[in-house]
Every structure is written in C-alpha cells, then in structure tokens.
C-alpha positions as CSV (number, residue, x, y, z in Angstrom):
1,L,-5.8,-14.4,-7.9
2,I,-2.1,-14.5,-7.1
3,N,0.3,-15.1,-10.0
4,K,4.1,-15.2,-9.8
5,S,4.4,-11.4,-10.4
6,R,1.9,-10.6,-7.6
7,D,3.5,-13.1,-5.2
8,K,6.8,-11.4,-5.8
9,A,5.2,-8.0,-5.4
10,I,3.6,-9.1,-2.1
11,D,7.0,-10.2,-0.8
12,A,8.5,-6.8,-1.8
13,G,5.6,-4.9,-0.2
14,H,5.9,-6.9,3.1
15,S,9.6,-6.3,3.1
16,F,9.1,-2.6,2.7
17,A,6.3,-2.2,5.3
18,S,8.1,-4.4,7.8
19,C,11.4,-2.6,7.3
20,G,12.9,-5.9,6.1
21,Q,11.8,-7.9,9.1
22,S,9.5,-10.1,7.1
23,D,12.5,-11.3,5.0
24,D,13.8,-13.3,8.0
25,D,10.6,-15.3,8.5
26,C,11.5,-15.6,12.2
27,G,7.9,-15.0,13.4
28,F,8.9,-12.2,15.8
29,M,9.0,-8.5,14.7
30,T,9.3,-5.3,16.6
31,F,8.2,-1.9,15.4
32,D,8.7,1.6,16.8
33,T,8.5,5.3,15.9
34,S,11.7,5.0,13.9
35,S,10.4,2.2,11.7
36,G,7.0,4.0,11.4
37,N,8.9,7.1,10.1
38,Q,10.9,5.0,7.7
39,V,7.8,3.5,6.1
40,V,5.9,6.8,6.0
41,F,8.8,8.6,4.4
42,G,9.2,5.7,1.9
43,I,5.6,5.2,0.7
44,S,5.7,8.0,-1.9
45,N,8.9,6.6,-3.4
46,E,7.6,3.1,-3.5
47,V,4.5,4.3,-5.3
48,K,6.6,6.2,-7.8
49,K,8.6,3.0,-8.4
50,A,5.4,1.1,-8.9
51,L,4.1,3.6,-11.4
52,K,7.3,3.4,-13.4
53,K,6.8,-0.2,-14.3
54,K,6.4,-0.9,-18.0
55,T,2.9,-2.2,-18.2
56,P,-0.4,-1.5,-16.5
57,A,-0.4,-5.1,-15.2
58,E,3.0,-4.7,-13.7
59,R,2.0,-1.4,-12.1
60,F,-1.1,-3.1,-10.6
61,D,0.9,-5.9,-9.2
62,A,3.4,-3.5,-7.6
63,L,0.7,-1.4,-6.1
64,F,-1.1,-4.5,-4.9
65,G,2.0,-5.8,-3.2
66,L,2.8,-2.5,-1.5
67,S,-0.8,-2.1,-0.3
68,H,-1.0,-5.6,1.0
69,G,2.2,-5.0,3.0
70,L,1.0,-1.7,4.3
71,K,-2.2,-3.4,5.5
72,E,-0.4,-6.4,7.0
73,F,2.2,-4.4,8.9
74,D,0.2,-1.3,9.8
75,C,2.2,0.0,12.7
76,W,3.5,2.8,10.5
77,M,0.1,4.6,10.6
78,H,0.0,4.5,14.4
79,D,3.6,5.2,15.4
80,N,5.4,8.0,13.5
81,E,6.4,11.6,13.9
82,C,4.9,13.0,10.7
83,W,1.2,12.9,11.3
84,G,0.2,16.5,11.3
85,P,-2.0,18.1,8.6
86,G,0.1,18.5,5.4
87,D,3.0,16.3,6.9
88,E,4.5,13.3,5.1
89,L,1.9,10.9,6.4
90,E,-1.0,12.7,4.8
91,K,1.1,13.2,1.6
92,A,1.8,9.5,1.5
93,I,-1.8,8.5,1.9
94,K,-2.8,10.9,-0.9
95,T,-0.1,9.6,-3.2
96,L,-1.1,6.0,-2.7
97,A,-4.8,6.8,-3.2
98,K,-4.1,8.8,-6.4
99,A,-2.0,5.9,-7.8
100,W,-4.9,3.5,-7.2
101,R,-7.5,5.9,-8.7
102,Q,-5.4,6.2,-11.9
103,T,-4.7,2.4,-12.0
104,L,-8.3,1.3,-11.4
105,K,-9.6,3.5,-14.3
106,K,-8.0,0.9,-16.6
107,S,-9.9,-2.1,-17.8
108,D,-9.5,-5.5,-16.2
109,A,-8.0,-6.7,-19.5
110,E,-5.4,-3.9,-19.5
111,L,-4.5,-4.8,-15.9
112,K,-4.6,-8.5,-16.7
113,I,-6.8,-9.1,-13.7
114,D,-9.7,-11.4,-13.1
115,T,-13.1,-9.6,-13.2
116,E,-14.8,-12.1,-10.8
117,F,-12.2,-12.3,-8.1
118,T,-9.2,-9.9,-8.5
119,R,-11.1,-6.6,-9.1
120,P,-13.5,-7.2,-6.1
121,G,-10.5,-8.4,-4.1
122,I,-8.4,-5.3,-4.5
123,E,-11.4,-3.1,-3.9
124,A,-12.1,-5.0,-0.6
125,L,-8.4,-4.6,0.4
126,L,-8.5,-0.9,-0.3
127,E,-11.8,-0.6,1.6
128,Q,-10.1,-2.3,4.6
129,I,-7.1,0.1,4.4
130,E,-9.6,3.0,4.2
131,G,-11.3,1.7,7.3
132,D,-8.0,1.2,9.1
133,L,-7.0,4.8,8.3
134,Q,-10.3,6.1,9.5
135,G,-10.0,4.1,12.7
136,C,-6.5,5.4,13.5
137,E,-6.2,8.5,15.5
138,A,-3.3,9.8,13.5
139,T,-4.9,9.3,10.1
140,R,-8.6,9.8,10.9
141,E,-8.8,13.2,9.3
142,F,-6.9,12.2,6.1
143,K,-9.2,11.0,3.3
144,F,-8.1,7.9,1.3
145,K,-9.8,8.6,-2.0
146,W,-8.8,5.6,-4.0
147,R,-12.0,5.0,-6.0
148,P,-11.9,6.0,-9.7
C-alpha cells in the first residue's frame, strides 16, 4: 500500500534513477553511459541516506522508493563503465541487498507495513530486480542477496 511517505520516496527514487529526468514529466528521457555511471556511483550513498532515517518505517519507505526507481529506470545496470568484478556496480548491488536484508528482518509492525499486501509486494519487487540483474550481461555474475 502506498502512503504519503512512500509516494514521496517513490518520487525521490525515480528522480535519482532517472538522473532528474522524471521530475520534468515530459514523457521523453534519454540515458547513456554517463547517466548509468552517475546512478551506479550514487546507489551506495542513496542507501546510506535511507538507512540514516529515524525510524524503521522511514528507512523502509526510502529503500522502497529507491528500489522502485532502480527497477523503473534500469538503464544504469546495462550501460555503465564500472561493471567488472569488485567494481562499483557490484558494490552497489551488494550494498542495496544488505540494506534490504537488515530491513526485512524487522517485523511488519516495526516497519509499519501491511502484512497482506506490502510485505509480499516488496518481496515481489525485489525478486523482479533480482531477475533483472540475473538477466543483464553486466550484472549476471553478481548475487543480489536481499532475503533475510
């Protein structure tokens, strides 16, 4: 379920993953290696910002928004210059997965999420991201271990 906090987090995640292009709502966006690099190099910092939020619920919302944006605007995983083993792309994927592992260890009550819809929904989103990463040549070898 999307509340005001999550809706705001989705907007922020889309803005980040689209390098600000989603803010214009013009319907046309272009992505290249430079924008891919910008996203890849920014993921770890965005995760750190999310984890600094005051409450588990705020951290969940921030990670959800970021992950939704990364799924929606996925050119970053295909077009970047930091895809080698141990490079920034692998580090970013591991950082995001670790943040989700830690967050999803908390109860639904702590995260202020709905057990019937929100928990299964975020797990489905993360499974989709995991599948996208496995299907991408640049990220195929990097494991997205998000499950607690």
